[in-house]
PAMIKE-685238 format. One record per residue: residue number from 1; x negated, y negated, z of N, C-alpha, C in turn. Coordinates in nm, 3 decimals, decimal comma, always signed. Layout:
<pts>
PT pos      nu      nv      nw     cau     cav     caw      cu      cv      cw
PT NUM       X       Y       Z       X       Y       Z       X       Y       Z
...
</pts>
This chain:
<pts>
PT pos      nu      nv      nw     cau     cav     caw      cu      cv      cw
PT   1 -11,526 -10,031 +10,463 -11,336 -10,096 +10,447 -11,365 -10,239 +10,449
PT   2 -11,308 -10,241 +10,343 -11,310 -10,425 +10,304 -11,185 -10,505 +10,405
PT   3 -11,213 -10,599 +10,417 -11,108 -10,691 +10,505 -10,979 -10,698 +10,388
PT   4 -10,882 -10,745 +10,436 -10,757 -10,764 +10,337 -10,754 -10,863 +10,246
PT   5 -10,862 -10,991 +10,291 -10,827 -11,118 +10,240 -10,984 -11,085 +10,112
PT   6 -11,016 -10,969 +10,141 -11,147 -10,945 +10,033 -11,116 -10,825  +9,961
PT   7 -11,016 -10,785  +9,958 -10,959 -10,637  +9,916 -10,969 -10,667  +9,740
PT   8 -11,022 -10,585  +9,661 -11,017 -10,549  +9,540 -10,951 -10,384  +9,521
PT   9 -10,888 -10,469  +9,406 -10,826 -10,242  +9,375 -10,906 -10,217  +9,267
PT  10 -10,955 -10,078  +9,275 -11,004  -9,977  +9,172 -10,944  -9,917  +9,091
PT  11 -10,790  -9,912  +9,113 -10,733  -9,801  +9,006 -10,602  -9,894  +8,990
PT  12 -10,517  -9,811  +8,899 -10,402  -9,892  +8,897 -10,275  -9,890  +8,991
PT  13 -10,312  -9,788  +9,062 -10,195  -9,753  +9,158 -10,228  -9,752  +9,291
PT  14 -10,131  -9,794  +9,386 -10,214  -9,767  +9,492 -10,096  -9,695  +9,575
PT  15 -10,150  -9,627  +9,691 -10,026  -9,569  +9,760 -10,051  -9,619  +9,928
PT  16  -9,941  -9,671  +9,993  -9,991  -9,725 +10,144  -9,923  -9,625 +10,239
PT  17  -9,960  -9,589 +10,326  -9,980  -9,463 +10,422  -9,999  -9,518 +10,550
PT  18  -9,865  -9,487 +10,610  -9,854  -9,524 +10,764  -9,941  -9,406 +10,857
PT  19  -9,963  -9,414 +10,998 -10,031  -9,331 +11,038  -9,972  -9,235 +11,143
PT  20  -9,915  -9,302 +11,246  -9,861  -9,214 +11,367  -9,742  -9,172 +11,343
PT  21  -9,717  -9,033 +11,323  -9,553  -9,038 +11,265  -9,563  -8,964 +11,177
PT  22  -9,634  -9,015 +11,069  -9,662  -8,996 +10,900  -9,765  -8,883 +10,882
PT  23  -9,891  -8,943 +10,909 -10,001  -8,887 +10,896 -10,052  -8,774 +10,970
PT  24 -10,041  -8,868 +11,105 -10,081  -8,826 +11,216 -10,002  -8,792 +11,337
PT  25  -9,968  -8,647 +11,395  -9,896  -8,614 +11,468  -9,895  -8,613 +11,605
PT  26  -9,895  -8,771 +11,604  -9,935  -8,856 +11,766  -9,840  -8,901 +11,799
PT  27  -9,726  -8,944 +11,721  -9,603  -9,034 +11,766  -9,552  -8,957 +11,875
PT  28  -9,490  -8,873 +11,895  -9,420  -8,817 +11,985  -9,521  -8,794 +12,125
PT  29  -9,622  -8,750 +12,126  -9,686  -8,730 +12,245  -9,735  -8,886 +12,295
PT  30  -9,781  -8,962 +12,186  -9,798  -9,086 +12,258  -9,690  -9,161 +12,346
PT  31  -9,578  -9,177 +12,283  -9,444  -9,232 +12,341  -9,386  -9,142 +12,473
PT  32  -9,416  -9,016 +12,491  -9,368  -8,929 +12,588  -9,472  -8,923 +12,687
PT  33  -9,594  -8,933 +12,651  -9,677  -8,944 +12,744  -9,749  -9,071 +12,790
PT  34  -9,730  -9,161 +12,701  -9,790  -9,275 +12,709  -9,724  -9,412 +12,731
PT  35  -9,670  -9,448 +12,614  -9,551  -9,548 +12,625  -9,463  -9,583 +12,719
PT  36  -9,387  -9,489 +12,735  -9,289  -9,513 +12,822  -9,318  -9,501 +12,983
PT  37  -9,412  -9,405 +13,032  -9,489  -9,381 +13,164  -9,515  -9,509 +13,192
PT  38  -9,608  -9,554 +13,116  -9,699  -9,693 +13,163  -9,585  -9,813 +13,168
PT  39  -9,462  -9,812 +13,066  -9,357  -9,950 +13,102  -9,296  -9,905 +13,244
PT  40  -9,275  -9,787 +13,283  -9,209  -9,733 +13,415  -9,317  -9,783 +13,526
PT  41  -9,433  -9,752 +13,526  -9,553  -9,802 +13,615  -9,569  -9,927 +13,627
PT  42  -9,567 -10,002 +13,513  -9,601 -10,143 +13,518  -9,452 -10,219 +13,596
PT  43  -9,336 -10,203 +13,557  -9,263 -10,250 +13,588  -9,177 -10,200 +13,741
PT  44  -9,229 -10,090 +13,764  -9,199 -10,047 +13,885  -9,045  -9,969 +13,884
PT  45  -9,027  -9,882 +13,778  -8,910  -9,869 +13,710  -8,848  -9,747 +13,769
PT  46  -8,974  -9,630 +13,842  -8,962  -9,518 +13,918  -8,809  -9,478 +13,937
PT  47  -8,721  -9,549 +14,024  -8,610  -9,509 +14,060  -8,502  -9,445 +13,943
PT  48  -8,548  -9,495 +13,806  -8,485  -9,463 +13,717  -8,555  -9,421 +13,594
PT  49  -8,641  -9,363 +13,647  -8,733  -9,295 +13,540  -8,681  -9,196 +13,486
PT  50  -8,602  -9,118 +13,464  -8,550  -9,012 +13,387  -8,481  -9,067 +13,238
PT  51  -8,389  -9,146 +13,318  -8,291  -9,235 +13,217  -8,389  -9,340 +13,156
PT  52  -8,447  -9,387 +13,218  -8,512  -9,487 +13,091  -8,625  -9,430 +13,001
PT  53  -8,680  -9,326 +13,015  -8,780  -9,257 +12,941  -8,685  -9,150 +12,834
PT  54  -8,611  -9,147 +12,891  -8,490  -9,081 +12,799  -8,466  -9,179 +12,664
PT  55  -8,416  -9,281 +12,723  -8,386  -9,417 +12,628  -8,525  -9,475 +12,533
PT  56  -8,611  -9,468 +12,596  -8,750  -9,523 +12,548  -8,756  -9,432 +12,423
PT  57  -8,734  -9,279 +12,456  -8,759  -9,208 +12,327  -8,700  -9,166 +12,239
PT  58  -8,568  -9,228 +12,251  -8,420  -9,229 +12,162  -8,453  -9,389 +12,090
PT  59  -8,514  -9,460 +12,151  -8,525  -9,616 +12,084  -8,647  -9,615 +11,989
PT  60  -8,744  -9,528 +12,009  -8,877  -9,541 +11,976  -8,936  -9,386 +11,827
PT  61  -8,851  -9,288 +11,846  -8,840  -9,153 +11,778  -8,746  -9,108 +11,720
PT  62  -8,633  -9,135 +11,778  -8,518  -9,034 +11,720  -8,427  -9,120 +11,621
PT  63  -8,386  -9,222 +11,637  -8,309  -9,313 +11,574  -8,351  -9,402 +11,489
PT  64  -8,237  -9,494 +11,393  -8,308  -9,576 +11,315  -8,449  -9,701 +11,354
PT  65  -8,459  -9,677 +11,479  -8,555  -9,818 +11,512  -8,658  -9,717 +11,541
PT  66  -8,719  -9,614 +11,485  -8,797  -9,520 +11,495  -8,931  -9,586 +11,437
PT  67  -9,069  -9,601 +11,490  -9,147  -9,633 +11,424  -9,173  -9,820 +11,465
PT  68  -9,050  -9,857 +11,551  -9,086 -10,001 +11,552  -9,182 -10,076 +11,656
PT  69  -9,231 -10,207 +11,618  -9,369 -10,232 +11,669  -9,381 -10,232 +11,827
PT  70  -9,462 -10,191 +11,880  -9,430 -10,156 +12,036  -9,385 -10,275 +12,117
PT  71  -9,410 -10,407 +12,106  -9,360 -10,543 +12,157  -9,201 -10,560 +12,121
PT  72  -9,175 -10,499 +12,038  -9,028 -10,505 +11,970  -8,988 -10,387 +12,081
PT  73  -9,028 -10,254 +12,068  -8,949 -10,181 +12,153  -8,944 -10,194 +12,271
PT  74  -9,081 -10,268 +12,336  -9,075 -10,299 +12,480  -8,932 -10,384 +12,520
PT  75  -8,929 -10,492 +12,446  -8,855 -10,600 +12,467  -8,688 -10,521 +12,461
PT  76  -8,641 -10,455 +12,338  -8,567 -10,363 +12,368  -8,483 -10,322 +12,473
PT  77  -8,621 -10,237 +12,510  -8,602 -10,149 +12,630  -8,579 -10,220 +12,765
PT  78  -8,653 -10,350 +12,762  -8,662 -10,412 +12,907  -8,505 -10,511 +12,914
PT  79  -8,445 -10,529 +12,766  -8,338 -10,605 +12,775  -8,232 -10,503 +12,826
PT  80  -8,235 -10,414 +12,808  -8,132 -10,276 +12,823  -8,166 -10,247 +12,995
PT  81  -8,293 -10,268 +13,013  -8,320 -10,210 +13,168  -8,251 -10,345 +13,236
PT  82  -8,264 -10,470 +13,210  -8,228 -10,597 +13,283  -8,074 -10,561 +13,298
PT  83  -8,034 -10,561 +13,208  -7,868 -10,534 +13,198  -7,792 -10,425 +13,268
PT  84  -7,892 -10,313 +13,289  -7,815 -10,173 +13,364  -7,866 -10,135 +13,448
PT  85  -7,993 -10,194 +13,466  -8,064 -10,111 +13,613  -8,122 -10,210 +13,729
PT  86  -8,258 -10,317 +13,660  -8,300 -10,436 +13,737  -8,300 -10,531 +13,660
PT  87  -8,314 -10,658 +13,786  -8,403 -10,791 +13,667  -8,532 -10,770 +13,658
PT  88  -8,536 -10,826 +13,512  -8,675 -10,835 +13,481  -8,760 -10,969 +13,410
PT  89  -8,781 -11,004 +13,541  -8,862 -11,141 +13,562  -8,898 -11,187 +13,442
PT  90  -8,856 -11,331 +13,383  -8,930 -11,408 +13,274  -8,955 -11,313 +13,160
PT  91  -8,797 -11,225 +13,160  -8,758 -11,145 +13,036  -8,743 -11,248 +12,908
PT  92  -8,693 -11,344 +12,880  -8,640 -11,414 +12,778  -8,798 -11,491 +12,678
PT  93  -8,919 -11,448 +12,771  -9,056 -11,534 +12,710  -9,097 -11,436 +12,623
PT  94  -9,079 -11,270 +12,650  -9,098 -11,151 +12,582  -9,009 -11,166 +12,500
PT  95  -8,895 -11,153 +12,505  -8,810 -11,153 +12,378  -8,809 -11,271 +12,247
PT  96  -8,862 -11,382 +12,309  -8,851 -11,472 +12,215  -8,982 -11,523 +12,135
PT  97  -9,069 -11,433 +12,210  -9,208 -11,401 +12,153  -9,201 -11,266 +12,061
PT  98  -9,144 -11,200 +12,070  -9,106 -11,094 +11,997  -9,028 -11,064 +11,894
PT  99  -8,942 -11,178 +11,907  -8,878 -11,164 +11,785  -8,907 -11,315 +11,718
PT 100  -9,024 -11,387 +11,738  -9,061 -11,480 +11,648  -9,177 -11,513 +11,610
PT 101  -9,266 -11,436 +11,670  -9,426 -11,423 +11,640  -9,443 -11,354 +11,531
PT 102  -9,532 -11,443 +11,433  -9,572 -11,400 +11,321  -9,663 -11,242 +11,320
PT 103  -9,741 -11,244 +11,459  -9,826 -11,119 +11,445  -9,780 -11,076 +11,586
PT 104  -9,760 -10,958 +11,616  -9,745 -10,877 +11,732  -9,836 -10,799 +11,766
PT 105  -9,938 -10,840 +11,849 -10,052 -10,752 +11,905 -10,079 -10,841 +12,007
PT 106 -10,207 -10,738 +12,080 -10,261 -10,780 +12,208 -10,318 -10,886 +12,172
PT 107 -10,395 -10,931 +12,069 -10,459 -11,089 +12,050 -10,364 -11,181 +12,026
PT 108 -10,271 -11,147 +11,988 -10,177 -11,255 +11,963 -10,103 -11,318 +12,131
PT 109 -10,086 -11,203 +12,165 -10,011 -11,251 +12,310 -10,101 -11,299 +12,378
PT 110 -10,226 -11,279 +12,371 -10,342 -11,334 +12,453 -10,379 -11,473 +12,401
PT 111 -10,354 -11,500 +12,282 -10,363 -11,624 +12,225 -10,224 -11,703 +12,312
PT 112 -10,094 -11,674 +12,324 -10,001 -11,736 +12,355 -10,023 -11,744 +12,497
PT 113 -10,090 -11,641 +12,579 -10,110 -11,684 +12,719 -10,190 -11,811 +12,761
PT 114 -10,282 -11,811 +12,636 -10,371 -11,932 +12,668 -10,301 -12,063 +12,641
PT 115 -10,202 -12,085 +12,554 -10,144 -12,197 +12,538 -10,019 -12,215 +12,667
PT 116  -9,975 -12,113 +12,706  -9,889 -12,122 +12,789  -9,845 -12,010 +12,904
PT 117  -9,837 -12,010 +13,018  -9,842 -11,876 +13,114  -9,690 -11,827 +13,131
PT 118  -9,726 -11,682 +13,116  -9,579 -11,619 +13,152  -9,566 -11,499 +13,166
PT 119  -9,523 -11,502 +13,327  -9,515 -11,355 +13,398  -9,493 -11,204 +13,318
PT 120  -9,370 -11,246 +13,242  -9,320 -11,126 +13,172  -9,420 -11,092 +13,049
PT 121  -9,508 -11,185 +13,035  -9,607 -11,166 +12,895  -9,741 -11,121 +12,908
PT 122  -9,767 -11,161 +13,075  -9,893 -11,108 +13,115  -9,836 -10,946 +13,134
PT 123  -9,723 -10,925 +13,181  -9,698 -10,782 +13,196  -9,713 -10,697 +13,101
PT 124  -9,659 -10,749 +12,992  -9,616 -10,692 +12,836  -9,795 -10,672 +12,805
PT 125  -9,875 -10,751 +12,814 -10,001 -10,687 +12,810 -10,107 -10,617 +12,847
PT 126 -10,065 -10,636 +12,996 -10,133 -10,517 +13,104 -10,050 -10,389 +13,072
PT 127  -9,926 -10,372 +13,004  -9,826 -10,260 +12,956  -9,971 -10,199 +12,845
PT 128  -9,960 -10,286 +12,773 -10,016 -10,260 +12,617 -10,178 -10,205 +12,624
PT 129 -10,219 -10,259 +12,719 -10,391 -10,223 +12,732 -10,387 -10,099 +12,820
PT 130 -10,284 -10,051 +12,900 -10,281  -9,917 +12,944 -10,242  -9,802 +12,878
PT 131 -10,147  -9,829 +12,779 -10,088  -9,759 +12,717 -10,224  -9,731 +12,599
PT 132 -10,282  -9,783 +12,555 -10,452  -9,773 +12,505 -10,521  -9,721 +12,549
PT 133 -10,512  -9,746 +12,688 -10,659  -9,649 +12,784 -10,593  -9,492 +12,803
PT 134 -10,443  -9,506 +12,819 -10,379  -9,347 +12,840 -10,353  -9,292 +12,719
PT 135 -10,388  -9,334 +12,591 -10,401  -9,292 +12,440 -10,523  -9,182 +12,471
PT 136 -10,638  -9,310 +12,512 -10,769  -9,251 +12,472 -10,809  -9,152 +12,576
PT 137 -10,711  -9,112 +12,664 -10,735  -8,997 +12,746 -10,670  -8,871 +12,718
PT 138 -10,605  -8,908 +12,620 -10,570  -8,748 +12,534 -10,640  -8,693 +12,494
PT 139 -10,629  -8,558 +12,498 -10,755  -8,482 +12,453 -10,708  -8,480 +12,304
PT 140 -10,843  -8,446 +12,226 -10,875  -8,438 +12,068 -10,768  -8,339 +12,033
PT 141 -10,751  -8,239 +12,098 -10,679  -8,128 +12,054 -10,470  -8,175 +12,041
PT 142 -10,466  -8,273 +12,121 -10,343  -8,302 +12,151 -10,293  -8,409 +12,035
PT 143 -10,421  -8,480 +11,933 -10,399  -8,587 +11,823 -10,460  -8,556 +11,689
PT 144 -10,351  -8,482 +11,647 -10,404  -8,398 +11,473 -10,323  -8,446 +11,396
PT 145 -10,404  -8,460 +11,299 -10,295  -8,473 +11,155 -10,205  -8,374 +11,152
PT 146 -10,102  -8,396 +11,057 -10,009  -8,293 +11,019 -10,055  -8,203 +10,898
PT 147 -10,027  -8,089 +10,945 -10,058  -7,983 +10,799 -10,057  -8,042 +10,663
PT 148 -10,144  -8,020 +10,569 -10,130  -8,078 +10,461 -10,168  -8,208 +10,419
PT 149 -10,191  -8,303 +10,532 -10,253  -8,421 +10,487 -10,386  -8,437 +10,442
PT 150 -10,468  -8,393 +10,474 -10,600  -8,422 +10,429 -10,596  -8,405 +10,311
PT 151 -10,544  -8,222 +10,240 -10,528  -8,203 +10,105 -10,464  -8,321 +10,007
PT 152 -10,372  -8,341 +10,086 -10,276  -8,438 +10,002 -10,322  -8,583  +9,957
PT 153 -10,397  -8,640 +10,066 -10,496  -8,750 +10,044 -10,585  -8,761  +9,952
PT 154 -10,662  -8,611  +9,986 -10,788  -8,595  +9,923 -10,722  -8,613  +9,772
PT 155 -10,647  -8,521  +9,718 -10,544  -8,510  +9,587 -10,490  -8,678  +9,514
PT 156 -10,451  -8,722  +9,587 -10,415  -8,866  +9,570 -10,496  -8,967  +9,536
PT 157 -10,613  -8,967  +9,640 -10,728  -9,055  +9,626 -10,813  -9,032  +9,493
PT 158 -10,808  -8,941  +9,458 -10,869  -8,903  +9,301 -10,821  -8,990  +9,195
PT 159 -10,704  -9,032  +9,164 -10,588  -9,057  +9,106 -10,539  -9,224  +9,150
PT 160 -10,557  -9,237  +9,259 -10,462  -9,392  +9,275 -10,579  -9,453  +9,414
PT 161 -10,558  -9,599  +9,465 -10,604  -9,653  +9,552 -10,539  -9,595  +9,667
PT 162 -10,575  -9,585  +9,800 -10,526  -9,584  +9,943 -10,520  -9,647 +10,024
PT 163 -10,390  -9,706 +10,117 -10,456  -9,815 +10,223 -10,364  -9,717 +10,318
PT 164 -10,435  -9,710 +10,452 -10,347  -9,703 +10,568 -10,291  -9,847 +10,639
PT 165 -10,146  -9,835 +10,619 -10,080  -9,970 +10,656 -10,011  -9,912 +10,760
PT 166 -10,083  -9,946 +10,878  -9,964  -9,903 +11,036  -9,973 -10,043 +11,122
PT 167  -9,873  -9,998 +11,211  -9,818 -10,076 +11,337  -9,923 -10,031 +11,455
PT 168 -10,003  -9,910 +11,410 -10,077  -9,884 +11,543 -10,217  -9,976 +11,634
PT 169 -10,251  -9,958 +11,681 -10,373  -9,994 +11,742 -10,482  -9,978 +11,644
PT 170 -10,600 -10,062 +11,594 -10,703 -10,037 +11,482 -10,784  -9,948 +11,528
PT 171 -10,823  -9,919 +11,663 -10,934  -9,855 +11,738 -10,874  -9,714 +11,754
PT 172 -10,757  -9,676 +11,745 -10,687  -9,563 +11,784 -10,725  -9,489 +11,610
PT 173 -10,643  -9,590 +11,535 -10,646  -9,528 +11,383 -10,752  -9,497 +11,319
PT 174 -10,903  -9,584 +11,375 -11,030  -9,525 +11,281 -11,036  -9,448 +11,344
PT 175 -11,029  -9,416 +11,515 -11,115  -9,306 +11,549 -11,048  -9,150 +11,526
PT 176 -10,881  -9,180 +11,515 -10,814  -9,047 +11,451 -10,860  -9,005 +11,326
PT 177 -10,859  -9,105 +11,223 -10,854  -9,101 +11,119 -11,023  -9,046 +11,059
PT 178 -11,112  -9,061 +11,132 -11,271  -9,020 +11,134 -11,290  -8,913 +11,149
PT 179 -11,199  -8,868 +11,281 -11,263  -8,748 +11,349 -11,213  -8,615 +11,249
PT 180 -11,096  -8,659 +11,154 -11,051  -8,555 +11,069 -11,083  -8,530 +10,937
PT 181 -11,173  -8,638 +10,920 -11,209  -8,661 +10,782 -11,107  -8,712 +10,692
PT 182 -11,045  -8,796 +10,712 -10,914  -8,861 +10,653 -10,986  -9,000 +10,579
PT 183 -11,057  -9,046 +10,665 -11,107  -9,220 +10,612 -11,164  -9,227 +10,495
PT 184 -11,265  -9,111 +10,467 -11,301  -9,104 +10,300 -11,201  -9,136 +10,153
PT 185 -11,071  -9,072 +10,224 -10,986  -9,078 +10,134 -10,926  -9,203 +10,113
PT 186 -10,970  -9,287 +10,186 -10,895  -9,429 +10,206 -10,967  -9,540 +10,140
PT 187 -10,888  -9,683 +10,121 -11,034  -9,781 +10,068 -10,977  -9,895 +10,137
PT 188 -10,901  -9,905 +10,246 -10,864 -10,012 +10,364 -10,772  -9,976 +10,471
PT 189 -10,798 -10,027 +10,576 -10,759  -9,973 +10,684 -10,681 -10,105 +10,765
PT 190 -10,554 -10,106 +10,732 -10,445 -10,233 +10,800 -10,356 -10,193 +10,915
PT 191 -10,428 -10,252 +11,020 -10,317 -10,166 +11,168 -10,297 -10,287 +11,214
PT 192 -10,197 -10,260 +11,357 -10,177 -10,365 +11,426 -10,210 -10,512 +11,410
PT 193 -10,332 -10,543 +11,382 -10,395 -10,673 +11,422 -10,358 -10,736 +11,263
PT 194 -10,367 -10,644 +11,170 -10,391 -10,737 +11,056 -10,255 -10,786 +10,993
PT 195 -10,107 -10,794 +11,063  -9,986 -10,826 +11,066  -9,860 -10,731 +11,041
PT 196  -9,779 -10,792 +10,973  -9,642 -10,643 +10,955  -9,673 -10,573 +10,835
PT 197  -9,635 -10,455 +10,834  -9,666 -10,372 +10,747  -9,580 -10,430 +10,582
PT 198  -9,479 -10,521 +10,607  -9,430 -10,596 +10,456  -9,528 -10,693 +10,448
PT 199  -9,571 -10,773 +10,532  -9,694 -10,863 +10,499  -9,823 -10,780 +10,443
PT 200  -9,868 -10,688 +10,501  -9,985 -10,619 +10,448  -9,933 -10,583 +10,301
PT 201  -9,858 -10,490 +10,266  -9,809 -10,462 +10,157  -9,801 -10,577 +10,031
PT 202  -9,731 -10,717 +10,068  -9,741 -10,820  +9,998  -9,866 -10,870  +9,976
PT 203  -9,964 -10,881 +10,046 -10,102 -10,880 +10,015 -10,175 -10,817  +9,959
PT 204 -10,150 -10,711  +9,947 -10,230 -10,621  +9,852 -10,171 -10,626  +9,740
PT 205 -10,064 -10,642  +9,717  -9,996 -10,625  +9,569 -10,061 -10,765  +9,504
PT 206 -10,129 -10,859  +9,561 -10,180 -10,985  +9,528 -10,329 -10,902  +9,461
PT 207 -10,353 -10,830  +9,498 -10,499 -10,745  +9,414 -10,462 -10,725  +9,275
PT 208 -10,341 -10,699  +9,217 -10,307 -10,725  +9,102 -10,235 -10,614  +9,046
PT 209 -10,162 -10,532  +9,141 -10,088 -10,417  +9,099  -9,960 -10,471  +9,062
PT 210  -9,899 -10,349  +8,959  -9,749 -10,370  +8,951  -9,661 -10,302  +9,069
PT 211  -9,564 -10,377  +9,088  -9,494 -10,326  +9,147  -9,462 -10,178  +9,155
PT 212  -9,396 -10,145  +9,020  -9,397 -10,023  +9,021  -9,490  -9,872  +9,031
PT 213  -9,595  -9,965  +9,021  -9,692  -9,884  +9,040  -9,758  -9,865  +9,208
PT 214  -9,663  -9,912  +9,284  -9,704  -9,905  +9,474  -9,594  -9,826  +9,541
PT 215  -9,666  -9,728  +9,588  -9,589  -9,666  +9,671  -9,607  -9,673  +9,841
PT 216  -9,494  -9,672  +9,908  -9,522  -9,668 +10,085  -9,508  -9,530 +10,086
PT 217  -9,558  -9,462 +10,212  -9,522  -9,336 +10,253  -9,531  -9,361 +10,382
PT 218  -9,431  -9,320 +10,426  -9,404  -9,377 +10,600  -9,278  -9,272 +10,654
PT 219  -9,307  -9,263 +10,773  -9,173  -9,185 +10,861  -9,044  -9,250 +10,938
PT 220  -9,065  -9,408 +10,906  -8,995  -9,464 +11,018  -8,917  -9,583 +10,935
PT 221  -8,781  -9,631 +10,975  -8,713  -9,692 +10,895  -8,790  -9,839 +10,854
PT 222  -8,901  -9,883 +10,956  -8,970  -9,993 +10,907  -9,056  -9,999 +10,809
PT 223  -9,091  -9,856 +10,789  -9,151  -9,832 +10,638  -9,094  -9,868 +10,531
PT 224  -8,959  -9,821 +10,546  -8,856  -9,832 +10,388  -8,837 -10,003 +10,425
PT 225  -8,795 -10,083 +10,487  -8,790 -10,202 +10,496  -8,908 -10,265 +10,435
PT 226  -9,036 -10,223 +10,491  -9,153 -10,288 +10,418  -9,169 -10,277 +10,291
PT 227  -9,128 -10,150 +10,221  -9,147 -10,139 +10,075  -9,023 -10,187 +10,027
PT 228  -8,891 -10,188 +10,057  -8,792 -10,238  +9,992  -8,815 -10,404  +9,982
PT 229  -8,924 -10,487 +10,077  -8,923 -10,598 +10,096  -8,973 -10,623  +9,994
PT 230  -9,114 -10,573  +9,927  -9,170 -10,581  +9,825  -9,157 -10,526  +9,726
PT 231  -9,056 -10,458  +9,694  -9,002 -10,410  +9,598  -9,075 -10,290  +9,494
PT 232  -9,156 -10,226  +9,627  -9,205 -10,102  +9,574  -9,131  -9,978  +9,640
PT 233  -9,196  -9,874  +9,561  -9,125  -9,726  +9,599  -9,140  -9,691  +9,757
PT 234  -9,054  -9,590  +9,785  -9,104  -9,554  +9,906  -9,090  -9,383  +9,911
PT 235  -9,167  -9,299  +9,965  -9,148  -9,164 +10,006  -9,154  -9,178 +10,172
PT 236  -9,061  -9,068 +10,195  -9,048  -9,081 +10,337  -9,122  -8,933 +10,368
PT 237  -9,164  -8,922 +10,491  -9,214  -8,814 +10,546  -9,106  -8,792 +10,656
PT 238  -9,036  -8,663 +10,647  -8,901  -8,653 +10,738  -8,984  -8,610 +10,861
PT 239  -8,894  -8,635 +10,947  -8,945  -8,599 +11,125  -8,873  -8,450 +11,117
PT 240  -8,970  -8,390 +11,184  -8,943  -8,192 +11,200  -8,964  -8,142 +11,064
PT 241  -9,013  -8,206 +10,935  -8,998  -8,149 +10,843  -9,149  -8,205 +10,751
PT 242  -9,267  -8,239 +10,876  -9,363  -8,305 +10,776  -9,461  -8,213 +10,730
PT 243  -9,471  -8,092 +10,714  -9,562  -8,007 +10,624  -9,473  -8,001 +10,463
PT 244  -9,331  -7,972 +10,518  -9,292  -7,953 +10,370  -9,271  -8,075 +10,277
PT 245  -9,306  -8,222 +10,346  -9,298  -8,352 +10,293  -9,422  -8,345 +10,259
PT 246  -9,524  -8,366 +10,303  -9,662  -8,361 +10,244  -9,689  -8,264 +10,126
PT 247  -9,633  -8,159 +10,116  -9,671  -8,068 +10,019  -9,555  -8,121  +9,913
PT 248  -9,465  -8,145  +9,902  -9,395  -8,219  +9,785  -9,458  -8,369  +9,764
PT 249  -9,536  -8,442  +9,845  -9,585  -8,527  +9,833  -9,704  -8,502  +9,716
PT 250  -9,769  -8,410  +9,756  -9,912  -8,373  +9,654  -9,862  -8,289  +9,571
PT 251  -9,756  -8,227  +9,526  -9,701  -8,118  +9,408  -9,610  -8,211  +9,330
PT 252  -9,542  -8,342  +9,384  -9,437  -8,382  +9,290  -9,454  -8,542  +9,285
PT 253  -9,487  -8,606  +9,403  -9,438  -8,761  +9,431  -9,576  -8,818  +9,346
PT 254  -9,676  -8,764  +9,394  -9,801  -8,871  +9,315  -9,758  -8,881  +9,156
PT 255  -9,762  -8,758  +9,117  -9,737  -8,717  +9,003  -9,625  -8,816  +8,868
PT 256  -9,518  -8,808  +8,986  -9,409  -8,926  +8,921  -9,415  -9,058  +8,943
PT 257  -9,505  -9,084  +9,065  -9,555  -9,242  +9,071  -9,635  -9,242  +8,937
PT 258  -9,743  -9,192  +8,890  -9,814  -9,178  +8,778  -9,737  -9,191  +8,641
PT 259  -9,683  -9,100  +8,632  -9,606  -9,096  +8,514  -9,471  -9,177  +8,473
PT 260  -9,440  -9,283  +8,587  -9,355  -9,390  +8,581  -9,225  -9,293  +8,584
PT 261  -9,212  -9,187  +8,680  -9,050  -9,125  +8,673  -9,011  -9,156  +8,810
PT 262  -9,092  -9,188  +8,889  -9,068  -9,200  +9,057  -8,928  -9,285  +9,064
PT 263  -8,903  -9,390  +9,010  -8,792  -9,470  +9,023  -8,633  -9,388  +8,966
PT 264  -8,532  -9,451  +9,001  -8,426  -9,390  +8,988  -8,334  -9,315  +9,077
PT 265  -8,329  -9,148  +9,009  -8,258  -9,032  +9,090  -8,387  -8,983  +9,228
PT 266  -8,482  -8,970  +9,156  -8,589  -8,914  +9,291  -8,575  -9,032  +9,393
PT 267  -8,626  -9,156  +9,349  -8,657  -9,229  +9,495  -8,493  -9,244  +9,546
PT 268  -8,363  -9,246  +9,480  -8,280  -9,230  +9,559  -8,257  -9,126  +9,639
PT 269  -8,303  -8,985  +9,594  -8,263  -8,880  +9,671  -8,370  -8,898  +9,759
PT 270  -8,488  -8,940  +9,775  -8,568  -8,956  +9,876  -8,511  -9,045 +10,015
PT 271  -8,450  -9,154  +9,947  -8,394  -9,235 +10,047  -8,305  -9,198 +10,132
PT 272  -8,207  -9,089 +10,039  -8,074  -9,070 +10,097  -8,097  -8,917 +10,228
PT 273  -8,210  -8,865 +10,174  -8,274  -8,794 +10,280  -8,328  -8,781 +10,412
PT 274  -8,392  -8,944 +10,394  -8,493  -8,978 +10,524  -8,380  -9,037 +10,583
PT 275  -8,259  -9,091 +10,537  -8,169  -9,177 +10,625  -8,067  -9,081 +10,703
PT 276  -8,047  -8,964 +10,649  -7,979  -8,854 +10,669  -8,029  -8,787 +10,776
PT 277  -8,193  -8,791 +10,785  -8,253  -8,707 +10,867  -8,268  -8,779 +10,989
PT 278  -8,259  -8,923 +11,025  -8,235  -8,998 +11,150  -8,114  -9,022 +11,207
PT 279  -7,988  -8,956 +11,167  -7,887  -8,974 +11,209  -7,867  -8,922 +11,341
</pts>
């Protein structure tokens, strides 16, 4: 796998694919079993656990903030907790960093802490590492690709370049995609440490792709936003309709991208269906 700065296109078309909740059926379990509970433990929020975990899942899974970066989601959740339940010490340090940092990752927060100490940022980093450890403890049988993903990516990769563009932890993405034989159907892996999805798509375009030859495949509003910011197409994997979405991807979307008919009514219909599904 090449680095982003060294990436070279092999074909004229590119499909970018998100991981958690899009290719991998891992998003629900990671948030329900790992992200939310680790936040409750790190900040001692057990007194309001049920309400807080329900709200965490709404923010990260079932509304228009689905798929938000973990640190942005944490900032949103702690802001609400600070207003509704209990004071969160040094919260402004986290909210300011999550809003303004060009990179939102463990490495970026460590660099910020080396410049200036912060109670809340230290706890956020501790939480993030605990989340990663908790995810690693999930059994292999609990981290599976959606049905039809391997077949769809294999089909597409014969005709287009394929990039993983994810905001998840790099090691987790690599481990999950390799275990199920998905990595051979990709050309580059761009995860949390590579920058935002919009940034990554923009950098990939520099390899020489025409914008109407590029498609972002995702399950969250952030994926649509990243595509629109770069003027490329978007294909949604619909929550609770993932198998159907991957079937259409293979049977219709790839060919429409290749023959130039993806834009117009098809793209409009796909975006409308995506937005309606998250209401």
